[in-house]
C-alpha positions, 0 to 999 in steps of 0.5 A: 360648312359651319366653322364658328368657334361655338360650333367647333367647341360643341362638336369637340365636346360631343366627339368625346361623348361615348354612350354605354347601355345596360343596367349593370354597366350604367350602375358601374359608371354611376358608382365610379366618381372618376367617370363624368356623365353628361346625361342618363337616358331611361325608357319611360316604360321601366318599372322604378324598382330594383336596379332602376331604383338604384340607378335613379338614386345614384343619378340623383346623388351625383346630380346627373340629368335624366331624360325619359324616352319611349322605347324606340327613341331610346333604342336610337340613342343606345343603338342596341335595342336588344341589349340596352335594357331600357337604360343608357348613359352618355359618358364624357371621356376626357381621354377620348381624343381626336387623332389630329392631336398626335401631331402635337406630341413631342414623343410617343409610343402608340398602338394603332388598330387596323380592323380589330373587331372583337370587343373583348380583344379591344378591351384587353388591348386597352388594359395592357396598353394602360398597364404598360409603356404605351402612350395611347391607342389609335382607334378608327371608327371605320371597320373597328369595334366600338366602345361598348359595355363589352369593351368596358368589362374586358378593359377591367376599368382601365378604359378611361386611364389611357388616351384613345385617339379616334379617327375615321380611317387609320390610313388618313392618320398614318399619312399625316404622321409617317414622316415624323415617326416609325410605323411598324406593322406586326406581321408573322411573316416579317424577317425582323423580330421584335427583340432586335427592334430599335424604337425611336422617340416616336413610334406606332405599332400596327395591329391587324384584323383578327382573321385578315391581319393588316390591310394592304393600304395600311401596310404600304404606309409602314416603315417596316414589318416585325414579328414576334419570334415563336417556338415549337411551330406556333404560327401566331398569337391572339391580337390582344396577347401581341398587344400585351407583349408590345406594351411591355417593351422597355422604353 
């Protein structure tokens, strides 16, 4: 295993790179001076007029490196040949962090997503967390929605305003931090409700999959389960709505 400083620095850099695709999305990120763009990728078959002309002009204005590829090569970069429209961009997300960094935080209130797969839900969760009293979101790469144009759109421009702590599997992160924080599972069948909750200096709230809820392994790592009190026989709320209610719990 290569553990040289140069290799580790390079790996840490590319771990923060997120590739977005689609002409309108790329125009949006190029127009946003707060978004750092590492490289722009274009299919060499694109006609250099219309939106492509706008993209080229914006890239030149910002001094962004442009790489040209055949369609097959571009689809390997975008990982979405059907929707990339011959355009994608590598974004350096300064707020995209390794979940190992959580251990260095003196206090925090985090949302952790266990199998949330709908991109629109993920975007809305990010938006609520950024607007509320949440310090970051733990987003596993395993069995979860990926950062994509749909997520960016649903987050309404807030994606890069709050730390996103990435990891391979949520349970691995929870095992490392469970002895130093409270981990609450959101579960509609829990006995305790959110209104009676005492939140400590370090707390993580787990939100589960849209259909199946929180996985058994993740549930076993939680200190307690809590529910949102419901009226009129309503059984549950959308995961993004639940995230919004947690995000605005007072500190």
